[in-house]
BASE-725243 format. One record per atom (N, C-alpha, C, CB): x, y, z. Coordinates in steps of 0.2 Angstrom, whole numbers, plus 5000, padded with zeros to 4 digits. Glycine has a CB too. Example, Ala and Ser with C-alpha at 12.3 -4.5 7.8 and 13.67 -1.06 7.14 Angstrom:
<lolums>
506649725039 506249785039 506649845039 505749785045 506449895035 506849955036 506450005039 507049975029 
</lolums>
This chain:
<lolums>
504848744934 505348794931 504948864931 505448774923 504348864930 503948934930 503948954937 503248924928 503948914942 503948934949 504648974950 503848884954 505148944948 505848974949 505849044946 506348924947 505649044939 505749104935 505249154939 505449094928 504649134941 504249184944 504549214951 503549164945 504849174955 505149194961 505749244959 505449134964 506149234954 506649284952 506349344950 507149254947 505849344946 505549404943 505149444948 505049384937 504849404953 504549444958 504949484963 504149394962 505549454964 505949484969 506549524967 506249434973 506849514961 507449544960 507449594953 508049494958 507849634953 507849684948 508249664941 508149754950 508349714937 508649694931 508349644926 509349674932 508749604923 508449554918 507949504921 509049524915 508049494928 507649444931 506949454930 507849444939 506749524930 506049534929 505649514923 505949614930 506049494918 505849474912 505649404911 506249494906 505849364917 505749294917 505049274919 506249264922 504649314922 503949304924 503449284919 503749364928 502949244921 502449214917 501949264915 502149154920 501949324919 501449374918 501849434917 500849374923 501849464911 502349524910 501949594910 502649514904 502249644912 501949714912 502549754914 501449714918 502549814911 503049864912 502749934912 503649864906 503149984915 502850044916 502550084910 503350094920 502850064904 502650094897 501950074896 503150074892 501750024899 501049994897 500550034901 501049924898 500750074906 500250114910 499850154905 500550154915 499150154905 498750194900 498750264901 498050164900 498550304897 498450374897 497950384903 498150404891 498150434908 497750444914 497450514914 498150434920 497350544908 497050614908 496450614911 497050634900 496350674915 495750684918 495650644925 495150664914 496050604927 495950564933 496350594939 496250494932 496150574945 496350594951 496650534955 495850634955 497150544959 497450494963 497650514970 498050464959 497650474974 497950484981 498550434982 497450474987 499150454984 499650404985 499950424992 500250414980 499850374997 500150385004 500950365003 499850335009 501350405006 502050395005 502350414998 502250335008 501950454995 502150464988 502650504986 501550494984 503150524991 503650574989 504350534989 503650624994 504350474991 505050434991 504950364990 505350454998 505450334988 505450264987 504950234982 505350224994 504650184983 504150154979 503550204978 503850084981 503350244983 502850294982 503050344977 502750324989 503650364977 503950414972 503850384965 504650444974 504050324965 504050284958 503350284955 504350214959 502850274960 502150284958 501950354956 501750254963 502150404960 501950464958 502250494952 502150514964 502850474951 503150494944 502850464938 503950474945 502650394939 502450364933 501750384932 502350284935 501350404937 500650424936 500650494932 500250434942 501150534934 501250604931 501450594924 501650644935 501950554923 502150534916 501650514911 502750484916 501150484914 500550464910 499950504911 500350394912 500050574912 499550624911 499050624916 499250624905 499150604922 498650604927 498450684929 498750564934 497850694931 497650774932 497850794938 496950774930 497850754944 497950774950 498150714955 497350804953 498650734959 498950684964 498950714971 499550644962 498650684976 498650704983 499250654986 498050704986 499750684988 500250654991 500250654999 501050674989 500150605002 500050605009 500650575013 499450565012 500950625016 501650595020 501750645026 502250595015 502350635029 502450675035 502950735033 502750635040 503450725029 504050765028 503950815022 504650735027 503850885024 503750935019 504450935015 503550995022 504950925018 505650935015 505750885010 506150925020 505550815011 505550765006 505150775000 505350695010 504550805002 504050814996 504350874992 503350844999 504650924995 504950974991 505450944986 505251034995 505850904989 506350874985 506150834979 506850834989 505550794980 505250754975 504950794970 504650714978 504650854972 504350894967 504850934962 503950954970 505450944965 505950974962 506250924956 506550994966 506250864958 506550814954 506050804948 506650744958 505350804950 504850794945 504850854940 504150784948 504950914943 504950974938 505550964933 505051034942 506150944936 506750934932 506650884926 507350914936 506250834928 506250774923 505550784918 506150714926 505050804921 504350804918 504150874917 503850764922 504450924920 504150994919 503851024925 503750994913 503851084925 503451114931 502751104931 503651194931 502451104925 501751084925 501551024928 501451084917 501950974927 501850904930 501850914938 502350854927 502450944940 502550954947 501950984950 503150984948 501651034947 501151074950 500451034950 500951134945 500450974947 499850934948 499850894955 499850884942 500350894959 500450864965 500250914971 501150834966 499850884975 499650924981 499850884988 498950944982 500250914992 500550874998 500050895003 501250894999 499850845007 499450855013 499850815019 498750825013 500050845024 500350815030 499850765033 500650865035 500150705034 499650655036 500150595039 499250625031 500050585046 500350535050 499850475050 500650555057 499950425047 499450375047 499250335054 499650315042 499750355059 499650325066 499150375069 500250325070 499050435067 498550485070 497850475066 498850555069 497450435069 496850415065 496350475064 496450365069 496350525069 495850575068 496150625062 495850625075 496750625062 497050665056 496950635050 497850675057 496950565049 496850525043 496150545041 496950455044 495650545046 494950555044 494850625041 494450555051 495250675045 495150745042 495450755035 495550795047 496050725034 496350725027 495850695022 496950685027 495550645023 495050615019 494450665017 494750545021 494250695023 493650745022 493950805018 493450765029 494550825019 494850875015 494850865007 495550895017 495050805006 495050774999 494450774996 495450714998 493950755000 493250744997 492950814995 492750705002 493150864999 492850934998 493250964992 492950975004 493850944991 494250974986 494150944979 494950974988 493950884979 493950844972 493250814971 494450794972 493050814965 492450784963 492450704960 492050824958 493150684961 493250614959 493850584962 493250614951 493850524962 494550484964 494550424961 494550474972 495050414956 495050354952 495550304955 495250374945 496050324958 496650284960 496850304968 497250294956 496850254972 497050254979 497650204980 496550244984 498250234981 498850184982 499050194990 499450204978 498850144993 499050135000 499750105001 498450095004 500250155001 500950135000 501350145007 501250164995 501250195010 501650215016 501650155021 501350275019 502150145025 502250095029 502750105034 502250025026 502650075040 503250065045 503549995043 503050055052 504249995042 504549945039 504749895044 505149965035 505249855043 505549805047 505849835053 505949745044 505549855058 505849885064 505549855070 505649965063 505849885076 505649845082 504949865085 506149875088 504649835089 504049835092 503949905095 503949785098 503349935094 503250005097 502450015097 503550065093 502250045102 501550065103 501450135101 501250055110 500850155098 500650215096 500350255102 500150225090 500150315102 499850355107 499150325109 499750425105 498850285104 498250245106 498350185110 497850235099 498950165110 499150105114 499050045109 498750095120 499150045103 499149995098 499749985094 498550015093 499949925093 500549905089 500649955083 500549835087 501149985083 501250035077 501250005070 501950075078 501549945069 501449915063 500749905060 501849845063 500349875065 499649865063 499249935062 499349825068 499449985067 499050045067 499250085061 499250085073 499850085058 500050125052 499850085046 500750145053 500150025045 500149985039 499449965037 500649925039 499049945042 498449915041 497849965043 498349855045 497849985049 497250025052 497150095049 497250025059 497750125048 497750195046 497550195038 498450225046 497650145035 497450145028 496750125027 497950095024 496550075032 495850055032 495350125033 495650005037 495550165038 495250225039 495250265033 495550255046 495750275030 495850325025 495350295019 496550325022 495450235018 494950205012 494250215014 495150135011 494050205020 493350205022 493050275021 493350185030 493450325023 493250395022 493250425015 493550445027 493650395011 493650405004 493250365000 494450405001 492950315003 492550264999 491950304996 492250215004 491550344999 490950384995 491250414989 490650435000 491750444989 492050484983 492250434978 492650524985 492550374980 492650324975 492050294972 493150274978 491550284976 490950254974 490650294969 490450234980 490650364970 490350414966 490650414959 490350484969 491350404959 491750404953 491550334949 492450404954 491450284953 491350214949 490650224946 491350164954 490150254950 489450254947 489450304941 489050294953 489950334940 489950374933 490250334927 490450434934 490350274928 490550224923 491250214923 490350254917 491650244928 492350234928 492550174932 492650294931 493150144931 493450094935 493950124940 493850044930 493750114946 494150144952 494550084955 493650174957 495250104956 495650054958 496050074964 496150034952 496050024969 496450034975 496949984976 495950034982 497550004977 498149954978 498449964985 498749974972 498449904988 498749904995 499449874995 498249865000 499949904997 500649884997 500749825002 501149934998 500749765000 500849715005 501649685003 500349655004 501749625005 502449595004 502449525005 502949635009 502949495001 502949415003 503249405010 503549384998 503449465013 503649455020 502949435025 503849525023 502349435022 501849415026 501849345028 501149425021 502349305025 502449245027 502749235033 502849205021 503049285036 503349285042 502849295048 503849345043 502249315047 501749315052 501649255056 501049335049 501649255062 501649195067 501049155065 501549215074 501149085065 500649035063 500049035068 500948965063 500149065074 499549065079 499249135078 499849055086 499249175073 498949235072 498149215072 499149275066 497749255076 497049245076 496649305075 496849215083 496949365076 496649435076 496049435080 496549445069 496149415086 495549405091 495549455096 495549335094 496049495098 496049545103 496649595102 496149505110 496549645106 497149695106 497749675109 496849765109 497649635115 498149605118 498549555114 497849555124 498249525109 498649485104 499049525100 498149435100 498749585097 499049625093 499649655096 498649685090 499649675102 500149705106 500749665109 499849745111 500749605106 501349565108 501949585104 501249485107 502549585108 503149595104 503449535101 503749625109 503349535094 503449475090 504149475087 502949465085 504549525088 505149535084 505049575078 505449465083 505549605075 505449655069 505149615063 506049685068 505349555061 505149525055 504449505056 505549465053 504249475061 503549455062 503049505063 503549405068 503349565066 502849625067 502649655061 503249675072 503149655056 503049685050 502649635045 503749705046 502849575046 502549525042 501749515043 502849455043 501549525050 500849515052 500449575049 500849515059 500749635048 500449695046 500349685038 500849755047 500849655035 500749645028 500249585026 501449625025 500249535031 499649485030 498949525031 499749435036 498949575035 498349605036 498149645029 498349655042 498649675026 498449705020 498149655015 499149735017 498349595014 498049545010 497349535012 498549485009 497249515018 496649495021 496149555020 496649475028 496349615021 495849675020 495649675013 496249735022 496149665008 496049665001 495449614999 496649654997 495549555002 495049505000 494349525003 495349435003 494349545009 493749565013 493349625009 493849595020 493749675007 493449725003 493149704996 494049785001 493549654993 493249634986 492649594987 493849584983 492549564993 491949524994 491349564996 492049475000 491549615000 490949665003 490849714998 491149685010 491249744995 491149804990 491149784983 491749854992 491649754980 491649744973 491049694971 492349714971 491049644975 490449594974 489849614977 490649524977 489849664981 489249684985 488849744981 489449704992 489049754975 488649804971 489049854968 488249844976 489749854968 490149894965 490749864961 490549944970 490549834955 490949794951 491549834948 490649754946 491449894948 491949944945 492449974950 491649994941 492349944956 492749974962 493249914964 492350004968 493849914962 494249864963 494849874968 494649844956 494949824972 495549824977 495949764976 495249834984 496649774976 497149724975 497749734980 497349714968 498049684982 498649694986 499249674982 498649644992 499849704983 500449694979 501049674983 500549754974 501549644980 502149634983 502649674978 502349554983 503149714981 503549754976 504249714974 503749814979 504449664979 505049634978 505549664982 505349644970 506249654981 506749684985 506949744982 507449634986 506749804985 506849864982 507349914986 506149904982 507749944983 508249994986 507850054989 508850014982 507750054995 507350114998 507650135005 506550094999 507350185008 507550205014 507450145019 507250265017 506950115018 506750055023 507350005023 506150025021 507549985017 508049935016 508749955017 507949895009 508850015016 509550045017 509750075023 509650085011 509250105027 509350145033 508950115039 509150215032 508250105038 507850085044 508050015046 507150095042 508249975042 508449905044 508949905049 508649865038 509349955050 509849955056 509549965062 510350005054 508949995063 508650005069 508549935073 507950035068 508249885070 508149825073 508749775073 507549785070 509149785067 509749745066 510349785065 509649695060 510649815070 511249855070 511849825066 511549875076 511949765066 512449725063 512249685057 512849685067 511749645058 511449605053 511149645047 510849565056 510949715048 510649755043 511149765037 510449815046 511749755038 512249765032 512049715027 512949755035 511849655028 511649605023 511149635019 511449545026 510649665022 510049685018 510249755014 509449705022 510649795018 510749865015 511349865010 510949915021 511849825011 512449825007 512449765003 513049835011 512449705006 512549645003 512049624997 512549585007 511349644998 510849634993 510849694988 510249624997 511149744989 511049804985 511149794977 511549854987 511649754975 511649734968 511049704965 512349694967 510649664969 510149624967 509449664968 510149564970 509449724971 508849754972 508549794966 508949804978 507949804966 507549844961 507649914963 506849824961 507649964958 507650034960 506850044961 507950074954 506750114963 506050134965 505550124959 506050204967 505750124953 505350124947 505150044946 505650154941 505650004946 505549934946 505149914952 506249894946 505249934957 504749924963 504049944963 505049944969 503949984958 503250014957 502849974952 503250084955 503149934949 502849894943 502149864945 503349844940 502249814950 501649784952 501049824954 501749724957 501249884958 500749934960 500449964954 501049984965 500849984949 500550024944 500049974940 501150044939 500249914939 499749864936 499149864940 500049794936 499149854947 498549854951 498149924951 498749834958 498549974950 498250044951 497950064944 498650084954 498150034938 497950064932 497650024927 498550104929 497849954928 497649904922 497149854924 498249884920 497249824930 496949764931 496149774931 497149734938 495849714930 495049724930 494849664935 494749704923 495249644939 495049594944 495149634951 495549534944 494849594956 494849624963 494949574968 494149664964 495249584973 495449534979 496049494977 494849494980 496449514973 497049474971 497649494975 497149474964 498149454975 498849464978 499249464972 499049414983 499549524970 499949524963 500649534965 499649584959 501049494962 501849504962 502149524956 502149434965 502649554956 502949584950 503149534945 503649624951 503049544938 502849614936 502049614937 502949614928 501649564935 500949564936 500749484937 500649594930 501049454942 500949384943 500449374949 501649344944 499949344948 499449324953 499649264957 498749314950 499749274964 499949224968 499449214974 500649244972 499449154977 498949144982 499149174989 498849064983 499749184990 499949204997 499949145001 499449254999 500149155008 500149105013 499549075014 500549125019 499549015018 498848985020 498449035024 499048925024 498849075029 498449125033 498149175028 498949155038 498449195023 498149245018 497549225015 498749265013 497449155015 496849135011 496349105016 497049075007 496449125023 495949105028 495349155029 496349095035 494749135027 494149175027 494049195035 493649145024 494049145039 493949155046 494449215049 493949095051 495049205047 495549255049 495449325046 496249235047 495249325040 495049385037 494449425040 494849365029 493949385042 493349415045 493549435052 492749365046 493949395056 494149415063 494549485062 494649365066 495049485058 495449545057 494949615056 495849545051 494449605052 494049665051 493649685056 493649655044 493349635060 492949645066 493349675071 492649575068 493949655072 494449675077 494649755075 495049635078 494749765069 494949825067 494449875068 495049825059 493849865067 493249905068 493149915076 492549875065 493249865080 493149875087 493749915090 493249805090 494349905088 494949945091 494850015089 495549915088 494750035082 494750105080 494150135083 494650105072 493550105084 492950135087 493150155095 492350095087 493450105098 493550115105 494050165107 493750045108 494650165103 495150205104 495050285102 495750185100 494550295098 494350365096 493650385099 494350365088 493450345104 492750355107 492250365102 492850425111 492250325096 491750325091 491750385086 491050325095 492250425087 492350485083 492650465076 492750535086 492950415075 493250385069 492950315068 494050385069 492650305062 492350245061 492650205055 491550255059 492550145054 492850105049 492250075045 493350055051 492150095039 491550065035 491850025029 491150115033 491449965028 491649925023 491149915017 491849855026 490549935019 490049925014 489849985010 489349905018 
</lolums>
């Protein structure tokens, strides 16, 4: 019975969320006065739900990393209307395409120069369920953006987060994964670029990148949290079925007809952007554990068999380091220690 209730709570909006065995709501987010956050994709969808919630709970500064200045301007206007201009002024937008790894490095360096602390990093931005595409580096775009771009960002922000943790603070990193990680092919090995660059179809392409988010989370917890920084936590989350641009518009790119089921048929059952932010907010502001996969509202799950595979975890991170180093001629590095 608990399994059924948790499945409903994890995936659907409204009253279903109250069925879960581990409860949490946005009102339980603690006071965040004096703290600084970075949110990728923080101006729309779930990312906006996170940004708004952080500001509502008095965070001092949020760096929003995204591509569209127009979308950010709209988000800031909405925040100013609801929370006041002072809250909106606490946000700073930095243009950042996570598929541009040199730019990701530069953005992280810019933040390190501008801030003396970083308490919360929400790796939220992602390429959704869309067709196969390569980046300018010649790497599958889903993996390049959803996984590798965030690993690079986290790596270059890590010294600042370590410094914050050394000051006696708990620093939390939340990686936006998904139960869609179960769609990753069973023969996934993470052994070569050629393997990554196979056209698997939209669902599997997205699912594999979400699997990578969980495996990276477990790797980081082993190497960093357990490796000397118990106050530096990383967890992965599943948001549930959420009404966002991804589920209402982007879904038509791979599925021109079938997309209507997700965009329209599922709409009454979807969560809004704030309900979709609940598990992320728990991971980013409250949990004291690391290396977990957290489903809404705050339910710890094991994930698929692949998500629990230590060999696959290590292969992924070894391959990530190799690809990033080779594609940037050693100018961008990935550090885990």
